[in-house]
N, C-alpha and C positions, 0 to 999 in steps of 0.2 A: 706726843701730840704734834701733829703736822699743822703748822700755821699757814692758812690760806691767806690771800691778800686782804680780805675784809676781817679776818679773825683777830689780827693784832690789836685793832681798834676796840673790838668788842672785849677782848681779854683784858686790855688796859683799863677800860671803863669799869668792868666788873670788879677788877682789883683795886679800883680807886687811884690808878696811876695816871700820870700826865706823860704823853709821848716824849716831850722834851727832857724828861728825867730818866729815860729808859734807853738802853742800848741793847740791841739784839746781836748775839754773836754765835756763830756756828761752833758746835762742840768740836767738830773736826773741820777747821777753817779751810783746809786745802782740798777737801772733798775726796771721796773714795769711789764715786760713781753709783752709790746706793744710798738708800735712806738709813740703813743699818750701819753701825760702826762697831769695831771690836774694842775689847778692853785696852788693847795696846794703843789703838788710836786715841782712846779717851785719855789715857795717861799722857800720850804725846801732846794732845791738845791742852791739857792742864799744865803742862811744863811751860807753854807759852803764855799762860794767863798772867803771871806777875809782870812780865814785860808789857803786855796789853794794858794792864791797869795803871802802869806808870804814865801812859799817854793820857790818862783821864784824871786830871788834878781833882782832889777831893772825893774820889770814888771809894766806896767801901764794898767789898764783897759780902754777899749775904749768904 
């Protein structure tokens, strides 16, 4: 799903979430010039997730 500028608000309201409680993060945070990403890029992105979560006290992955 590609989130357009107005869609995050609709998505959050539909899910019953408050924007202040949500962080959007790219799966491939460094970008690859396309919307698609490879399995290797996904693995590389997930390797960075633990360090990212350490920046967010009290966060829990879902």
